C-alpha positions in Angstrom: 98.2 91.2 93.6 94.9 91.7 95.4 91.9 89.4 95.3 90.4 91.5 92.4 89.6 89.4 89.4 91.7 90.3 86.4 89.7 91.4 83.4 90.9 89.6 80.2 91.4 91.1 76.7 88.0 89.9 75.4 86.2 91.7 78.2 88.3 94.9 77.8 87.6 95.0 74.0 83.9 94.9 74.4 83.6 96.9 77.6 82.9 100.3 76.1 80.3 98.9 73.7 78.4 97.3 76.6 78.5 100.4 78.8 77.1 102.9 76.4 74.5 104.1 78.9 77.1 104.7 81.5 79.1 106.7 78.9 76.2 108.9 77.9 76.1 112.6 78.5 73.2 112.1 80.9 75.4 110.0 83.2 78.8 111.5 82.6 77.8 115.1 82.7 76.9 115.2 86.4 79.8 112.9 87.3 82.3 115.1 85.7 80.8 118.3 87.2 81.0 116.7 90.7 84.5 115.5 90.4 85.9 118.7 88.6 84.4 120.8 91.4 86.2 118.8 94.0 89.5 118.8 92.2 89.3 122.6 92.0 91.4 124.9 89.9 94.8 123.4 89.4 94.1 120.3 91.5 95.3 116.9 90.4 93.0 113.8 90.4 93.9 110.1 90.7 91.4 107.5 89.6 91.6 104.1 91.1 90.7 101.3 88.7 90.6 103.7 85.8 89.6 101.0 83.3 89.1 102.1 79.7 89.0 105.8 80.8 85.2 106.2 80.7 85.5 108.9 83.4 89.2 109.8 83.4 89.6 110.7 79.8 86.7 113.2 79.6 87.7 114.6 83.0 91.2 115.2 81.6 89.6 116.9 78.6 87.9 119.3 81.0 91.3 120.5 82.1 91.8 118.4 85.3 95.2 116.7 85.4 94.4 113.0 85.8 96.5 109.9 86.6 95.2 106.4 86.9 95.9 103.0 88.5 94.6 100.0 86.7 95.1 96.3 87.4 94.2 95.0 83.9 96.8 95.7 81.2 94.1 94.9 78.7 91.7 97.6 80.0 94.6 100.1 80.1 95.4 99.3 76.5 91.9 100.3 75.4 92.3 103.6 77.3 95.6 104.2 75.6 93.9 104.1 72.2 92.0 107.2 73.4 94.8 109.3 75.0 98.6 109.3 75.2 100.6 108.5 78.3 102.0 112.0 78.7 98.5 113.5 78.9 97.0 110.8 81.2 99.6 108.5 82.8 98.4 105.1 84.0 100.3 102.8 86.4 99.6 99.0 86.2 98.8 97.7 89.6 96.2 97.2 92.2 94.3 100.0 93.9 95.0 98.8 97.4 98.8 99.0 97.4 100.1 100.7 94.2 101.7 104.1 94.8 102.1 106.7 92.1 104.3 109.8 92.3 102.9 113.2 93.5 100.2 114.5 95.7 96.5 114.8 94.7 93.6 116.9 95.7 91.2 114.2 94.6 91.2 110.4 94.6 88.1 108.8 93.2 86.7 105.3 92.7 83.4 105.0 90.7 80.9 102.5 89.5 81.0 100.0 92.5 84.6 99.2 91.8 85.7 99.0 95.4 83.7 95.8 95.6 86.2 94.2 93.3 88.4 93.8 96.4 86.9 90.7 97.9 88.1 91.1 101.5 87.4 93.7 104.1 91.2 94.0 104.8 91.9 94.9 101.2 89.1 97.5 101.1 90.6 99.1 104.2 93.9 99.2 102.5 92.3 100.9 99.5 91.2 103.7 101.8 94.7 103.9 103.3 96.1 104.1 99.8 93.8 106.9 98.9 94.8 108.8 102.1 98.4 108.2 101.2 98.0 110.0 97.9 96.0 112.9 99.2 97.3 116.3 100.2 96.0 118.1 103.3 92.3 118.8 102.7 92.1 116.4 99.8 89.0 114.2 99.1 88.4 110.6 98.4 85.2 109.9 96.5 83.4 106.5 96.1 80.3 105.7 94.0 78.7 102.5 95.4 75.4 100.7 95.2 73.5 100.0 98.4 73.1 96.2 98.7 69.5 95.3 97.7 68.9 92.9 100.5 65.4 94.2 101.2 64.4 92.5 97.9 65.4 89.1 99.3 62.4 87.4 100.9 63.1 84.3 103.1 64.4 81.5 100.9 65.3 83.6 97.9 69.0 84.0 97.0 68.9 86.1 93.8 67.8 89.6 92.9 67.4 90.7 89.2 68.8 94.0 88.2 68.3 94.0 84.4 65.7 92.3 82.2 65.9 93.5 78.6 66.1 92.2 75.1 69.9 92.2 75.0 70.7 91.4 78.6 69.6 89.5 81.6 71.3 90.2 84.9 70.8 89.1 88.5 72.9 89.0 91.7 73.2 86.1 94.1 74.3 86.7 97.7 76.4 85.0 100.4 75.1 86.9 103.4 77.8 85.6 105.7 80.8 86.5 103.7 79.2 89.7 102.2 79.9 88.3 98.7 77.6 88.8 95.8 78.0 87.3 92.3 76.7 89.3 89.4 75.4 86.9 86.6 75.1 88.2 83.1 73.4 86.7 80.0 74.2 89.0 77.1 72.7 88.5 73.7 75.4 88.6 70.9 74.4 89.3 67.3 71.1 88.3 65.7 71.2 84.6 66.2 69.5 84.8 69.6 72.3 83.2 71.5 73.4 84.5 74.9 76.9 84.8 76.3 77.1 84.0 80.0 79.6 85.7 82.4 79.8 86.5 86.1 81.9 88.4 88.5 82.4 88.3 92.3 82.2 91.3 94.6 82.3 92.1 98.3 79.5 94.5 99.1 79.8 97.0 101.9 77.4 99.3 103.8 77.9 103.1 104.0 78.6 102.8 107.8 81.2 100.2 107.1 82.9 102.4 104.6 82.9 105.3 107.1 84.7 103.1 109.6 87.3 102.2 106.9 87.7 105.9 106.3 88.3 106.6 110.0 90.9 103.9 110.1 92.7 105.6 107.2 92.4 109.0 108.9 89.7 110.4 106.7 86.4 112.2 107.8 83.0 111.9 106.1 82.2 115.3 104.5 79.2 114.5 102.3 77.0 111.6 101.2 74.4 112.0 98.4 72.2 109.6 96.4 73.6 110.5 93.0 76.0 112.8 91.1 73.3 115.5 90.9 73.4 115.7 94.7 70.0 114.3 95.6 69.6 113.6 99.3 70.7 110.1 100.4 67.8 108.3 102.1 66.9 104.7 103.2 65.3 104.2 99.8 68.4 105.3 97.8 69.8 102.6 95.5 73.4 104.0 95.6 75.5 106.7 97.2 78.2 109.1 96.3 80.4 109.5 99.5 83.1 112.1 100.0 85.7 111.8 102.7 88.2 114.5 103.5 91.8 114.3 104.8 92.0 116.8 107.6 94.2 119.8 107.2 
């Protein structure tokens, strides 16, 4: 078991309903185009932390053979309501050490999920595990936000990331350990009450990820600001990075 926090049944059951924007055609369309192009004709894809199948299920429906690794049995159970095990197999385990059969042309990890691993060593092992599953010339893709530390003036420890009628969200930072805690206040129903939750993450910079990739024997091939391929700049809020296993 890694340091990743295990998502319980209640979180899994409401996950899709709370992530409707991330499941929209506007978000998923470019994501699927990007990943399908890297998988290529006949290529197999492996999704680390596949969750409820937000990306993996529609990618499989596009004709890309997909397998998944997922730590939470409850998240995997939600996925299984959408697609059968023969069509999209999922192995219960952590993304840093769990090995599944076969060789893949693409391993991918989306939506900041590598930060669920709370130590640098485990994040390095995640890269090594991706390389272990890739065939020669295969790619490892990560989608990850850039830590918003420029928004932290001296003495401030929190940065808001969402202020809406249904949700209040802000991150607090431990700058020494590179740990952020995402705090969520979500409005349930019409009674005006808010449900509080939080999750811990270890943030990492693009350059740090590149070093992890080198340790795992992977080479940076491409880095862009979004799934549409916009250039990555110092003002980008996130990046999509592609590392390649040398032939």
